[in-house]
C-alpha positions as CSV (number, residue, x, y, z in Angstrom):
1,X,0.6,-0.3,0.0
2,X,3.1,2.7,1.1
3,X,4.3,1.7,-2.2
4,X,1.4,2.5,-4.4
5,X,1.6,5.7,-2.8
6,X,4.6,6.5,-3.6
7,X,3.8,6.0,-7.1
8,X,0.4,7.7,-7.6
9,X,2.4,10.6,-6.1
10,X,5.5,10.6,-8.0
11,X,3.8,10.6,-10.7
12,X,1.4,13.2,-10.0
13,X,4.9,14.7,-9.1
14,X,6.2,14.7,-12.5
15,X,3.1,16.1,-14.4
16,X,2.6,19.0,-12.2
17,X,7.1,19.8,-12.7
18,X,5.6,18.8,-16.7
19,X,2.6,21.5,-16.1
20,X,5.1,23.4,-14.8
21,X,7.9,23.7,-17.5
22,X,5.1,23.1,-20.2
23,X,3.4,26.7,-18.5
24,X,7.0,28.6,-17.9
25,X,7.8,28.1,-22.1
26,X,4.1,29.2,-22.7
27,X,5.0,32.7,-20.6
28,X,8.4,33.2,-22.2
29,X,6.8,32.6,-25.7
30,X,3.9,34.4,-25.2
31,X,6.6,37.7,-23.8
32,X,8.5,37.9,-26.5
33,X,5.5,38.0,-29.0
34,X,4.1,40.4,-27.2
35,X,7.2,42.9,-27.3
36,X,7.7,42.3,-30.5
37,X,4.5,43.6,-31.3
38,X,5.5,46.6,-29.4
39,X,8.6,47.3,-30.4
40,X,7.0,47.4,-33.7
41,X,3.7,49.3,-32.8
42,X,7.2,51.9,-31.5
43,X,8.4,51.8,-34.8
44,X,5.2,52.9,-37.1
45,X,4.7,55.2,-33.8
46,X,7.8,56.8,-34.7
47,X,7.9,56.6,-38.5
48,X,4.5,58.1,-38.7
49,X,5.5,61.2,-36.7
50,X,8.3,61.8,-38.5
51,X,6.2,61.9,-42.1
52,X,3.8,64.3,-40.0
53,X,6.7,66.3,-38.7
54,X,7.8,66.6,-42.5
55,X,4.3,67.4,-44.0
56,X,4.1,69.4,-41.6
57,X,7.3,71.5,-42.7
58,X,6.6,70.7,-46.4
59,X,2.4,73.1,-46.1
60,X,4.0,75.6,-44.4
61,X,7.1,75.8,-46.8
62,X,4.1,75.2,-49.7
63,X,2.5,78.5,-47.0
64,X,5.5,80.8,-48.0
65,X,5.5,80.1,-51.3
66,X,9.1,78.6,-51.6
67,X,10.3,76.4,-53.8
68,X,12.0,72.4,-52.8
69,X,14.0,72.9,-56.5
70,X,14.6,76.2,-56.7
71,X,16.8,75.0,-53.3
72,X,17.8,72.3,-54.9
73,X,19.8,74.6,-57.6
74,X,20.7,77.4,-55.2
75,X,22.8,74.3,-53.4
76,X,24.6,73.2,-56.7
77,X,22.1,70.2,-57.4
78,X,20.7,69.8,-60.8
79,X,20.6,66.1,-60.8
80,X,18.5,64.3,-58.5
81,X,17.7,61.1,-57.9
82,X,14.7,60.2,-55.3
83,X,15.1,56.8,-52.9
84,X,11.8,56.1,-51.7
85,X,8.8,55.4,-53.6
86,X,6.2,55.5,-50.4
87,X,4.1,58.9,-50.1
88,X,6.8,60.8,-49.4
89,X,9.1,60.0,-52.8
90,X,5.3,60.2,-54.9
91,X,5.2,63.7,-53.2
92,X,8.5,64.9,-53.8
93,X,8.1,63.6,-57.7
94,X,5.5,65.4,-58.5
95,X,6.7,69.3,-57.0
96,X,10.1,68.1,-59.5
97,X,8.7,67.0,-61.8
98,X,7.9,69.8,-65.0
99,X,10.7,72.3,-62.6
100,X,13.2,73.3,-65.0
101,X,16.8,74.5,-61.9
102,X,16.7,70.3,-61.0
103,X,16.4,67.6,-62.7
104,X,14.1,65.0,-61.4
105,X,16.7,61.6,-63.2
106,X,15.2,58.7,-61.4
107,X,14.0,57.1,-58.5
108,X,15.6,54.1,-56.3
109,X,13.6,51.9,-54.6
110,X,14.3,48.5,-52.9
111,X,10.4,47.1,-53.1
112,X,9.3,49.3,-55.7
113,X,9.6,48.6,-60.0
114,X,7.7,51.7,-61.8
115,X,6.5,54.3,-60.8
116,X,3.0,55.8,-61.8
117,X,3.9,56.7,-65.0
118,X,5.6,53.4,-66.0
119,X,8.6,54.5,-66.0
120,X,10.7,51.7,-64.7
121,X,11.9,52.5,-60.8
122,X,15.4,51.2,-60.3
123,X,17.4,49.5,-57.6
124,X,20.6,50.1,-56.1
125,X,21.8,47.2,-58.3
126,X,21.2,48.3,-61.2
127,X,23.4,51.3,-63.3
128,X,22.5,54.4,-61.2
129,X,23.0,57.4,-63.7
130,X,25.4,61.1,-63.0
131,X,23.9,62.0,-59.7
132,X,23.9,65.3,-57.5
133,X,22.2,64.7,-54.5
134,X,20.5,61.5,-53.4
135,X,17.2,62.6,-51.6
136,X,16.3,59.6,-48.9
137,X,12.7,59.7,-48.6
138,X,12.5,57.0,-45.8
139,X,13.1,59.3,-42.8
140,X,12.4,56.0,-40.6
141,X,15.9,53.9,-42.2
142,X,17.6,57.0,-43.8
143,X,20.5,56.2,-41.3
144,X,20.8,52.9,-42.8
145,X,20.1,53.8,-46.3
146,X,22.7,56.5,-46.6
147,X,25.1,54.3,-45.0
148,X,24.2,51.4,-47.6
149,X,24.5,54.2,-50.4
150,X,28.2,54.5,-49.1
151,X,29.4,51.1,-49.0
152,X,28.2,50.5,-52.9
153,X,29.9,54.0,-53.5
154,X,27.9,55.8,-54.7
155,X,29.6,59.7,-55.4
156,X,26.7,61.9,-55.8
157,X,25.7,63.5,-52.3
158,X,23.0,62.0,-50.1
159,X,20.0,63.6,-47.9
160,X,17.2,62.8,-45.8
161,X,14.0,64.9,-47.5
162,X,13.7,66.5,-43.5
163,X,17.0,68.2,-44.0
164,X,16.2,69.3,-47.4
165,X,13.0,70.7,-45.9
166,X,13.7,71.8,-43.0
167,X,16.6,73.9,-44.6
168,X,13.4,76.4,-46.0
């Protein structure tokens, strides 16, 4: 009888240990998952904040009738490339199109393939035309993109769109 009680006790103890280990694993997994989700939401919030600040500045510039293309020209930039064909890249393309002071030579993006009017978007593996400046519109990733472009030996100046906007 004592032997049976001992066996039952051991089986219950082993079962409880297995349950505790499973709960610990589940807790750690869920903590990692939620931590990752929170980090992703923080990154999205930071991206949105950068875009909001830039758009606010851009609206102020438009209201004051200042011209981005004229500023680029004053800075000595005639052949311009846009890096990033998201919302800000498309907006900058519209501003630069049809302006004689700074020529939009190309658009560069890792993910997009064609511009709204069908022209090809270049990728970093493509041969880029001679450029004076590359304006990075992917504000949140500017540092990474800048480093990548420099590592590729690109000779053009590299500036972020928000740095350009805040010079006006």
